[in-house]
C-alpha positions in Angstrom: 45.6 118.9 96.9 49.1 118.6 95.4 50.3 115.2 94.3 53.6 114.0 95.7 56.3 113.7 93.1 58.9 111.1 93.7 62.5 112.1 93.1 64.5 109.9 90.9 66.7 107.4 92.8 69.6 107.7 90.4 71.5 110.6 88.9 70.5 112.0 85.6 72.2 110.2 82.7 75.0 111.9 80.9 75.4 111.9 77.2 78.1 109.3 77.6 75.8 107.1 79.7 73.1 107.3 77.1 75.5 106.5 74.3 76.7 103.3 76.1 73.1 102.3 76.9 72.0 102.7 73.3 75.0 100.7 72.1 74.1 97.8 74.4 70.5 97.9 73.2 71.4 97.9 69.5 74.5 95.7 69.3 72.6 92.5 69.7 70.7 93.2 66.5 73.7 94.2 64.5 74.9 91.5 62.1 78.4 90.4 63.1 79.7 90.9 59.5 78.8 94.6 59.7 81.1 95.2 62.7 84.6 96.6 61.6 87.5 94.5 62.7 90.2 96.7 64.2 93.7 95.9 65.1 96.4 98.0 66.7 100.1 98.0 66.2 102.3 99.9 68.7 105.7 100.8 67.2 108.3 101.9 69.8 112.0 101.5 70.5 115.3 103.3 70.0 115.3 106.9 69.0 116.0 107.6 65.3 116.1 103.9 64.4 113.7 104.3 61.5 110.2 103.8 63.0 108.6 106.7 61.1 110.3 105.6 57.8 109.0 102.0 58.2 105.5 103.2 58.9 105.6 105.7 55.9 106.7 102.9 53.6 103.9 100.7 54.8 101.4 103.4 53.9 103.2 104.3 50.6 104.1 107.7 51.9 107.4 108.9 50.6 109.2 111.5 52.7 112.8 112.3 52.0 113.4 113.7 55.5 110.5 112.6 57.8 110.0 115.0 60.7 110.9 113.8 64.2 108.0 112.1 66.1 106.6 114.3 68.9 105.4 112.2 71.8 102.8 109.8 70.3 101.8 109.8 66.6 98.7 108.0 65.2 98.0 106.7 61.7 95.4 104.3 60.4 94.6 102.4 57.2 91.8 100.2 55.8 91.9 97.1 53.7 88.2 97.2 53.3 85.2 98.7 55.2 85.5 95.7 57.6 89.3 95.8 58.3 90.9 98.8 60.1 94.5 99.0 61.3 95.6 101.6 63.9 99.3 102.3 64.2 100.7 104.2 67.1 104.3 105.4 67.2 106.2 106.4 70.3 108.7 109.1 69.6 111.0 108.6 72.6 111.2 106.1 75.5 112.5 108.8 77.9 109.8 110.1 80.3 107.0 108.5 78.3 105.6 106.0 80.8 102.1 107.5 80.7 102.0 107.2 76.9 102.3 103.4 76.9 98.7 103.1 78.2 96.8 104.8 75.4 97.7 102.4 72.5 97.1 99.3 74.7 93.8 100.4 76.1 92.2 101.9 73.0 91.5 98.5 71.4 92.4 96.1 74.2 95.0 93.4 74.4 93.1 91.0 72.2 93.5 93.3 69.2 97.0 94.6 70.0 100.5 93.8 68.9 103.9 95.5 69.3 106.8 96.1 67.0 109.9 96.9 69.1 112.7 98.4 67.1 116.3 98.6 68.4 119.2 100.3 66.9 121.9 97.8 65.8 124.3 100.6 65.0 124.4 101.5 68.7 125.0 98.1 70.3 126.0 99.7 73.6 122.4 101.0 74.0 120.5 97.8 73.3 119.9 96.8 76.8 118.7 100.2 78.1 116.3 100.7 75.2 115.0 97.1 75.3 114.4 97.2 79.1 112.6 100.5 79.0 110.3 99.5 76.1 109.6 96.0 77.4 108.9 97.1 81.0 106.6 99.9 79.8 104.5 97.4 77.8 104.5 94.8 80.5 103.5 97.2 83.3 100.3 98.3 81.4 99.4 94.8 80.2 99.9 93.3 83.7 97.6 96.0 85.1 94.9 95.2 82.5 95.2 91.5 83.2 95.0 91.9 86.9 91.7 93.7 86.5 90.3 90.9 84.3 88.7 87.7 85.5 90.4 84.2 85.5 88.7 83.2 82.3 90.1 86.2 80.3 93.6 85.6 81.7 93.4 81.9 80.8 92.3 82.8 77.2 95.3 85.1 76.7 97.7 82.4 78.1 96.3 79.9 75.6 96.6 82.3 72.7 100.2 83.1 73.6 101.0 79.3 73.7 99.3 78.7 70.4 101.3 81.6 68.9 104.6 79.6 69.5 103.0 76.2 68.9 101.3 74.9 72.0 103.4 71.7 72.2 106.7 73.6 72.3 108.8 71.6 74.7 110.3 74.8 76.3 107.1 76.6 77.1 107.5 76.2 80.9 110.8 78.2 80.7 109.3 81.2 78.8 107.7 84.4 79.9 105.0 84.6 77.2 103.3 87.9 76.7 99.6 88.2 76.0 100.1 89.9 72.7 102.5 89.4 69.7 105.9 91.1 69.9 108.0 91.5 66.9 111.6 92.4 67.8 113.2 94.4 65.0 117.0 95.1 64.7 117.1 98.3 62.8 119.9 99.9 60.7 121.2 96.5 59.8 123.2 98.1 56.9 125.4 99.8 59.6 125.6 96.7 61.7 127.2 94.6 58.9 130.6 96.1 59.5 130.7 95.4 63.2 133.3 93.0 64.6 132.3 89.3 64.3 132.4 88.8 68.0 130.2 91.8 68.7 127.7 90.6 66.1 127.6 87.1 67.6 126.8 88.4 71.1 124.3 91.0 69.9 122.5 88.3 67.9 122.5 85.9 70.8 121.1 88.6 73.1 118.2 89.5 70.7 117.4 85.8 70.0 117.3 85.1 73.7 114.9 88.0 74.4 112.6 87.2 71.5 112.5 83.5 72.5 111.9 84.3 76.2 108.8 86.5 75.5 107.4 84.3 72.8 108.1 86.9 70.1 109.7 86.9 66.6 112.9 88.5 65.5 113.7 90.4 62.3 116.7 92.5 61.1 115.7 95.5 59.0 117.2 98.4 57.0 115.2 100.8 54.9 118.2 100.8 52.4 117.9 97.0 51.8 114.7 96.4 49.8 114.4 92.7 50.7 114.4 93.5 54.5 112.2 96.5 54.0 109.6 94.4 52.2 109.7 91.8 55.0 108.9 94.3 57.6 106.1 95.8 55.5 104.6 92.3 55.1 104.9 91.9 58.8 102.8 95.0 59.4 100.2 93.5 57.0 100.3 90.2 58.8 99.7 91.8 62.2 97.1 94.2 61.0 95.1 92.1 58.4 96.3 88.5 58.9 98.1 88.1 55.6 100.5 86.8 54.5 100.3 84.0 57.0 104.1 84.0 57.5 105.8 87.1 56.1 109.3 85.7 57.0 110.2 83.9 53.8 113.3 82.3 55.4 114.6 81.1 58.7 118.0 82.6 59.3 120.0 82.3 62.6 123.5 82.9 61.3 124.9 86.0 63.0 126.8 86.9 59.7 123.5 87.3 58.0 120.2 89.2 58.7 118.3 87.3 61.3 114.8 86.2 60.5 113.1 84.0 63.2 109.4 83.5 63.3 107.3 82.8 66.4 108.1 79.5 68.1 110.9 78.5 65.8 113.9 79.0 68.1 115.1 77.2 71.2 117.5 77.7 74.1 119.7 74.9 72.9 120.1 76.5 69.4 120.8 79.9 70.9 123.7 79.0 73.3 124.7 76.5 75.9 123.6 78.8 78.7 120.1 77.2 78.8 116.9 79.0 80.0 117.5 82.5 81.3 115.6 85.4 82.9 115.6 88.8 81.2 118.0 90.3 83.6 120.4 87.4 83.1 120.2 87.9 79.3 121.1 91.6 79.7 124.0 90.8 82.1 125.4 88.3 79.7 125.4 90.9 76.9 127.1 93.5 79.2 130.0 91.1 79.8 130.9 91.0 76.1 129.4 94.3 74.8 129.5 96.8 77.6 126.3 98.7 77.9 125.7 102.3 78.8 124.2 102.5 82.3 121.3 104.8 82.8 121.8 106.8 86.0 118.4 107.1 87.6 119.7 109.2 90.5 120.8 112.2 88.6 118.9 115.5 89.1 116.0 115.9 86.6 116.9 118.2 83.7 114.8 121.3 83.6 112.1 121.3 80.9 113.4 123.6 78.1 109.8 124.3 77.1 109.3 126.1 80.3 112.5 128.2 80.0 112.0 131.6 78.4 115.5 131.3 76.9 114.5 128.4 74.8 111.2 129.6 73.4 110.5 128.9 69.8 107.1 130.1 68.6 106.3 127.5 65.9 107.8 124.6 67.9 106.1 125.6 71.1 102.8 125.8 69.3 103.2 122.4 67.7 104.1 120.9 71.1 101.2 122.5 72.9 98.8 121.3 70.2 100.2 117.8 70.4 99.8 117.7 74.2 96.2 119.0 74.0 95.4 116.2 71.5 96.9 113.6 73.8 95.0 115.0 76.8 91.7 114.7 74.8 92.5 111.1 73.8 93.1 110.2 77.4 89.8 111.8 78.5 88.0 109.8 75.8 89.8 106.6 76.8 87.3 105.6 79.6 84.4 106.0 77.2 86.1 104.0 74.5 86.8 101.2 77.0 83.1 101.1 78.0 82.1 100.7 74.3 84.7 98.0 73.8 83.4 96.1 76.8 79.9 95.9 75.4 79.3 92.3 74.4 79.1 91.6 70.7 76.8 89.0 69.2 78.3 85.5 69.0 
């Protein structure tokens, strides 16, 4: 007589399921000091503002003419076996909304910070670049927080408050973000010769934005060693925790290179306008420094890569390879998130 064989009540485990299960079983026995501490910095902003140059200088890579960034570039560095820094660079803000998600989700908000670089030599583009970059970051982080429980959201709110000094008397007027934002005014060497009135309103705009989001503000030029070193030290601070405060001075004079650390500015010191929302800050800049308006209703431009008249063998191959790499990263994202959500020993 044949014995009855019971069918399994659950689907067969995949390799990914097994990997996650084994991690959960082993992580409780892993000494906490053996677990690498990873941080992620997302560098984005105006096109050709010097993002790649700043990253290359941080990694001591000297390129006379760095190649343009295609889509999303990744680099990493180690200070020791226990400290790893991941740096993502977004090449262009245009049509890149889906690329904001990868750097944020790979390590999670807790280990994430952003360096937002704007081109001071193009003051008429400051608002459009700032708005596009900030809205992209905020959209993804808000989605992540919405899917978190109340305790997690409260923890991020407390950390944001601690970043700007928890007893800051203007904290109720700020739109604090759950991760550090360093606002960088790039190409300062070309900004020096702008009209004093333009410099005053641009500096007021950037200070207002940085203060509103609980960020810090730094002017930068790769051609000015002192400013280049400060930005490099800032990368070190965000990635490895030292130096404690890479901004060696507090500078708010619009005739000089601004240097304002987290929580050290105030609405009263910026202007007599008082607390403002982001849109109001942008509108105020537009009154004095007219901004280029982005027309969202124009017909989409045809993709040159799909036009036979624009085919370039080497470039098309590089672009195809880059897109395949990004697709693979996105496929692996869900698995990475599962691993990151496994509880570590206290």
